[in-house]
C-alpha positions in Angstrom: -21.3 -9.4 18.2 -18.0 -10.9 17.4 -16.9 -9.2 14.4 -16.2 -11.5 11.3 -13.6 -9.2 10.2 -10.7 -7.3 11.8 -9.3 -4.7 9.8 -5.8 -3.2 10.8 -4.4 -0.3 9.5 -1.0 1.0 10.7 -0.9 4.5 9.6 2.5 7.2 9.9 2.3 10.6 8.9 -0.9 10.1 6.5 -3.7 11.9 8.0 -5.1 13.0 4.7 -5.3 9.7 3.3 -5.9 7.4 6.0 -9.0 9.4 6.4 -10.2 8.1 2.6 -9.4 4.4 4.0 -11.4 4.7 7.0 -14.2 5.7 5.0 -14.0 3.1 2.5 -14.6 0.6 5.4 -17.3 2.7 6.9 -19.5 2.6 3.7 -18.8 -1.3 3.3 -22.6 -3.3 2.7 -21.1 -6.0 4.9 -21.3 -4.9 8.7 -20.0 -7.2 10.7 -16.1 -5.7 10.9 -14.1 -3.7 13.3 -11.6 -1.5 12.0 -8.2 -1.3 14.5 -6.0 2.0 13.6 -2.3 1.9 14.8 -0.8 5.4 14.8 2.8 4.7 14.7 4.0 7.8 16.3 2.6 10.3 13.6 3.8 13.8 14.2 1.0 15.3 12.0 -2.6 15.6 12.9 -3.6 11.9 12.7 -4.1 11.9 16.6 -6.5 14.6 16.3 -8.4 13.5 13.1 -9.2 9.7 13.9 -11.1 10.3 17.1 -13.9 11.9 14.7 -14.7 8.5 13.1 -15.1 6.9 16.4 -17.8 9.1 17.5 -19.7 7.9 14.6 -18.9 4.7 14.6 -18.1 2.5 17.6 -16.5 -0.2 15.6 -13.3 1.7 14.9 -10.7 1.6 17.7 -7.6 4.0 17.7 -4.3 3.1 19.5 -1.1 5.3 19.8 2.2 3.8 19.8 6.0 4.7 19.7 7.4 4.7 15.9 8.0 0.9 15.6 7.6 0.2 11.8 4.8 -1.7 10.0 5.6 -5.1 11.5 5.0 -4.3 15.0 2.2 -2.1 14.5 0.3 -5.2 12.3 1.4 -7.7 15.3 0.1 -5.3 18.0 -3.1 -4.8 16.1 -3.7 -8.2 16.0 -3.1 -8.9 19.6 -6.0 -6.7 20.0 -8.6 -8.2 17.1 -11.6 -10.2 17.8 -12.7 -11.0 14.4 -12.7 -14.8 13.0 -10.5 -13.0 9.8 -7.9 -10.4 10.1 -7.1 -8.2 7.1 -4.0 -5.9 7.1 -4.9 -2.7 5.0 -2.3 0.0 4.1 -3.3 3.5 5.1 -3.2 4.6 1.8 -5.1 1.7 0.2 -9.1 1.5 0.0 -12.1 -1.1 -0.4 -14.6 -0.8 -2.9 -18.1 -1.0 -1.1 -18.9 -4.6 -1.6 -15.6 -6.1 -0.9 -16.2 -7.6 2.5 -19.3 -9.0 1.3 -17.9 -10.8 -1.9 -14.8 -11.9 0.7 -17.3 -13.1 3.3 -19.4 -15.0 0.9 -16.1 -16.7 -0.9 -14.7 -17.7 2.6 -18.3 -18.7 3.9 -18.9 -21.1 0.3 -15.3 -22.4 1.1 -16.3 -23.6 4.6 -14.1 -20.7 6.3 -10.7 -22.8 6.1 -8.2 -22.0 8.7 -5.4 -20.9 6.1 -5.0 -17.7 3.9 -7.4 -16.0 0.9 -5.9 -13.4 -1.3 -7.8 -11.4 -3.9 -6.9 -9.4 -7.1 -6.7 -5.3 -7.1 -6.9 -2.1 -8.8 -3.9 -0.3 -8.9 -4.4 3.6 -9.1 -1.7 5.6 -10.4 -2.0 9.4 -11.5 -5.8 9.1 -12.2 -5.3 6.0 -14.0 -6.1 2.7 -13.1 -5.0 -1.0 -13.9 -6.5 -4.0 -13.1 -4.4 -6.4 -10.8 -5.1 -10.1 -12.2 -3.5 -13.0 -11.2 -4.0 -15.2 -14.2 -3.7 -19.0 -14.2 -3.2 -19.3 -10.0 -2.7 -22.8 -9.2 -3.8 -24.8 -6.6 -0.9 -25.4 -5.0 1.4 -22.4 -5.2 5.0 -22.6 -6.0 7.3 -22.1 -2.8 8.4 -18.3 -4.4 4.5 -17.6 -5.6 4.4 -14.5 -3.3 8.2 -13.7 -4.1 7.5 -13.2 -7.9 3.5 -11.8 -7.2 3.4 -8.6 -5.3 0.3 -9.3 -2.9 -0.3 -6.5 -1.1 -1.7 -6.8 2.6 -5.1 -5.3 1.5 -5.7 -8.2 -0.6 -4.9 -11.0 2.0 -7.4 -12.1 4.6 -6.0 -14.7 7.4 -7.6 -16.8 10.0 -7.1 -15.5 13.4 -5.7 -18.8 15.0 -2.8 -18.5 12.5 -1.5 -15.6 14.4 -1.1 -18.0 17.5 2.1 -19.3 15.4 2.8 -16.4 13.3 3.2 -13.0 13.3 5.1 -10.2 11.0 8.9 -10.3 11.7 10.0 -6.9 12.4 13.4 -7.8 10.7 11.7 -8.0 7.4 11.1 -4.1 6.6 9.7 -3.9 3.2 8.8 -7.4 2.7 7.4 -8.1 5.9 4.0 -9.3 4.6 5.8 -11.6 1.6 7.7 -13.1 4.3 5.0 -13.9 6.1 2.6 -15.0 3.5 5.4 -17.4 2.3 5.8 -19.2 5.7 1.7 -19.6 6.1 1.9 -21.3 2.7 4.1 -23.9 3.8 1.6 -25.2 6.5 -2.3 -24.1 5.7 -4.2 -23.9 2.9 -3.9 -20.6 0.5 -6.8 -20.0 -1.7 -7.2 -17.6 -4.5 -10.5 -15.5 -4.7 -11.1 -14.0 -8.4 -12.6 -10.5 -7.1 -10.9 -7.2 -7.8 -12.2 -4.9 -5.2 -9.2 -3.9 -3.3 -8.0 -0.3 -4.9 -3.9 0.1 -4.1 -2.9 3.4 -4.6 0.9 4.3 -6.3 2.3 7.5 -5.3 5.7 8.9 -4.8 5.7 8.4 -1.2 5.0 4.2 -1.3 7.7 2.9 0.2 8.8 0.7 -2.2 9.4 3.2 -4.8 12.7 2.7 -6.0 13.7 5.8 -7.4 12.7 7.6 -3.8 13.7 4.9 -1.6 16.2 2.3 -1.4 13.7 -0.2 -1.3 15.8 -3.1 -2.6 18.2 -2.5 0.1 15.5 -3.4 2.6 14.3 -6.3 0.7 17.8 -7.6 0.2 18.0 -7.8 4.4 14.7 -9.1 4.7 14.7 -12.0 2.3 18.4 -13.3 4.0 16.0 -13.7 6.8 13.5 -15.7 5.1 16.2 -17.6 3.1 18.6 -18.5 6.1 16.8 -18.0 9.7 13.4 -19.3 8.8 11.8 -23.1 9.2 10.8 -22.6 5.9 14.0 -21.9 4.7 15.0 -25.4 4.2 12.2 -26.1 1.8 13.2 -23.1 -0.9 16.0 -24.2 -3.5 19.4 -22.5 -3.2 18.3 -21.7 -7.2 15.6 -19.9 -6.1 17.0 -17.8 -3.1 20.0 -17.0 -5.5 17.8 -15.6 -8.2 16.0 -13.4 -6.0 18.9 -12.4 -4.1 20.4 -11.3 -7.5 17.4 -9.5 -8.3 18.1 -7.3 -5.4 21.3 -6.5 -6.1 20.0 -5.2 -9.6 17.4 -3.0 -7.6 20.0 -1.6 -5.3 22.3 -0.5 -8.3 19.2 1.0 -10.0 18.4 3.1 -6.9 22.1 4.2 -7.1 21.9 4.9 -10.9 18.6 7.0 -10.2 20.6 9.1 -7.2 23.1 10.1 -9.9 25.9 8.0 -8.1 26.8 6.1 -10.6 29.9 4.6 -8.8 28.3 3.2 -6.5 25.6 1.7 -8.7 28.6 0.0 -10.7 29.9 -1.5 -7.4 26.3 -3.3 -7.1 26.5 -4.8 -10.4 30.2 -5.9 -9.9 28.8 -7.7 -6.8 26.2 -9.2 -8.5 28.8 -10.9 -11.0 31.1 -11.9 -8.2 28.4 -13.1 -6.2 25.9 -15.0 -9.0 28.1 -15.0 -11.6 26.1 -17.7 -13.5 22.8 -15.5 -13.4 22.0 -13.0 -16.2 25.6 -12.7 -17.2 24.9 -11.1 -20.4 22.7 -8.9 -18.7 25.2 -7.5 -16.3 28.0 -7.4 -18.7 25.7 -4.8 -21.1 25.1 -2.9 -17.9 29.1 -2.5 -17.2 29.6 -1.5 -21.1 27.3 1.3 -20.5 29.1 2.7 -17.3 32.2 2.3 -19.1 31.0 3.9 -22.0 29.8 7.0 -20.6 32.5 7.0 -17.8 34.8 7.9 -21.2 32.9 10.7 -22.5 
């Protein structure tokens, strides 16, 4: 039987975490799914552990590949998928047991649009949980909606036919999902589903952890691809582009400040003033004053 959902999981050195992710799929009360796990060159025990799940459930498929990053992993999974809708689940996130049922019911009642659906979720951080709620989501989303609102792949379901024209861009590490959602919304319906059955885990090894990784540098590179090398870029105003690129400069400065590299951090604030002098100038000058204040002590 052809599955309704293809759940594609790229994973790299997360053998402990990915087991819980797979179990959350196996415990779904909606049965029409397949799970494609792309092992992106892991050097831990991932390749030994995953086959144990396949022996219990033939809906789980497992593919090994040379490390190629998430965008290529997701694209490779999409090529193997046979479901009507694709879900790209990170290997440290999970679904509550009724997630696929709720998702299917909404999509079916919406006449199974050829488009993108996204829902809410729960953010888990150090044994505490926070409900992720998108308030007052408009029917017509602004062009930078997914740039402002972080909608992780686990919250998204995409009709399979869209991958005939779209794919994750491997040049856009960190923001490959944001770039793809933004591209899709310009040509296809995007529908919000008011359910909260996705569990998103925040931990020290998240790739967007700016204290540990220079995530905003990768975001800057990815947004430049979106803003200057994509067909959708002409739909995005220069004001929006400058605002989001300027924010990346702040994030890069924050990273270097966390790393106690104050000189490099200062340089990124100076660059933001030189590049975008009309944006947040008062804030930038305040940051500069702190740098010089502590430098004179």
